[in-house]
N, C-alpha and C positions, 0 to 999 in steps of 0.2 A: 232488665235492661233499663238504663236511665239515660235520657237524652237531655241536653241543655242547649237552648237556643237563646242567643243574645240579640235583642232588637236595638238597632242603632239609635232610634228615636228616643227610647227610654233608658237605655243602658242597663237594663235589668235582665236577669237570667230567668228563664221559664223552665221549671223542672217538671218533667212528665214521667210518671210511673206507669209503665205499660203492663196491662194484665198478662198473665202467663209467663212473665219474665223472671220472677224470683225463684228459680229452681236451684236446688242445692243438694249436696251429699253430706256435708259436714257443716258445723256452725260457722267456721271461718269462711265458707263460701258466701255467706250473707254479707253484702256490702254495707248495709246500714248497721251501725254499732248496736242498737237496741233491738236486734232480731236474733233468733236462734233457728236452726234448721230442724224441722220436724216433718216427717212423711214427704220429703223432697221439696218442701216449701219453706221460705223464710217467714217466720211468724213473730209478731211484735212481743217483746219482753222488756222488763225493766230490771235494772240492777237491784240486787237485794241489799238493803241497808244493814250492814253488820260490821263489827270490828274485825271479824275473821272471815272476810269475804273471798279470800284467795282459795283457789281450788285446782285440782288436776283432773278430776272426773266428776260426773253428775252426782255420784254418791256423796262427795264432800259437801255438796249444796243441800242434799236431802237429809243427811244425818242429823238427828235431833229434832226434826220437824214432825210434830205429832199429828197434825191435821192431814188426813189421807189425800184430799184434793190439792191442798197447797204443796205437799211433798211431791206429788206427781208432776207438778208444773215448774219444777226447779231444774236448771241446767247449768253446766259449766262451759263458758266460752272465753277463750283467751285468758284463762287463769282467774276469771271472776264469775261469781254466781249471778244468774239471772232468773227471774220468775215471769211466767206468762202473764200478759195483761188480759184480764177478763173483759169480754165485750159487753158493753151496755150494763155493767154492774152485776152481771150474772154470777151465780155461785155454783160451781161444779157441774159436771154432766157425765153421763155414761153412754149416751147416744146423741146423735145430731138433733133428735126431736126434743131434747131437753134445753136446746139453745134458742135464743130469740131469732127472728127472721133472717137478718143479715149476718149470721155467724154460724160456725160449725164447731163440733166437738173434737178437740185434739188433746191427747194426754190429760183427759178428764177436765178440760177447761174449754169454755165457749170462747173462741177467738174470732176477731173481725174477719169478714169474708168479702170478696169482690167477685163479680161475674166473669166467666170466661166466654168464649164464642161458641162453646159446645152445647147443642141441645141435648136434652135427656128426658127419659120417661121415669127413671128412678135413679137413686144414687149409684147403683151398680154400673150404669152407663158412663159414669164420670171417672176421672183418673184417681190415682192414689192421693188420699188426703183431701178429696173434693166431695161436695154434697150437691144433690139435685134439689133446686128450689124453683118452683113454678116453671118447670121445663127448661131451665138453664143450669149448667154446672157452675158451682161457686167454688173458689179456691181461697185458702187463707190469704189475707192481705198483709203486706209488710208496712202498711200505714195505718194509723189510728184514725177512725172516722168518729168524731165525737160532737154531740150537739152544742157544747160550749164554745167550739171553735167556729166563729162566724166571719171573721175578717183577717186579712193579712195586713200588718202595719208597715208603713214605709221604711221603718228601720230595718226590716227584713228584706233582703234583695231577692227573695225567692217566692214565687207563687206556685203552689202545688195543685195539680189537676190530676185526678184519677180518672182515666178513660175506661169506661165500661166495655168498650168494644175493641180496645187495643190500638186505637188511633185517634187523631183529633182532626176534625173537619176543617177545610179551608175557611169556611164562614166563621167558625168559632175562633180560628187563628186571627182573622181580621178583626173580630170584635175585641179580642184580648190585646192586640197591638194598639188599637184605638184607645182602649181604656187605660193601658199603661202610659201612652203618650199624654193623655189628658189628665191623668190623676197621679202624677209623680209625687205630689206632696199631700195626698189624702189617703184615706183608707181604701183598700182594694177589696172587692168581694172575693171570698173563697168559693170557687166553683165546685159544687158537689153534684155528682150525677143524680138525676131525679129518682132512680130506683132505690136510693138509700133512704130508709125511713128513719128520721131522727126523732 
């Protein structure tokens, strides 16, 4: 679920991606173009650069790819091949334990993850495609969380906030409104939850 709020004072749109909202059955259920559906979650992927990028099935995207890990992360969505984005520069996995802290193993790739509201003792307590990390179930994220992204520039009318608990507090909303009103012509900070280790 994606919500958009427009503030009259700043005239900017605030886009909030809410945890647990990116559920899917097939690739076309994922609203963001650069995502594919795996284990009922929309997962970040990037288009495969190729002269023959058109496809009808996942097999068309995997045929001729020799590397086992790369091949398993290729999928066909809307007639084009996509490849999973590896979280934090990781290379292949066979279990969640092979992945860095804020990621999980799906289709032999460590993908970015975000927390849900569900407590857990181990991964078996979490849902399909989720992982238990320090007592909280994590699910695949449909957004890339990357250390090189530090600011949102004024040319972009969108500020993205990932909410770890599925909502945004009134205090935080007031802070954002004040910052947007005061900083229309300057760089705005990208707000990243404190649980994400960069």
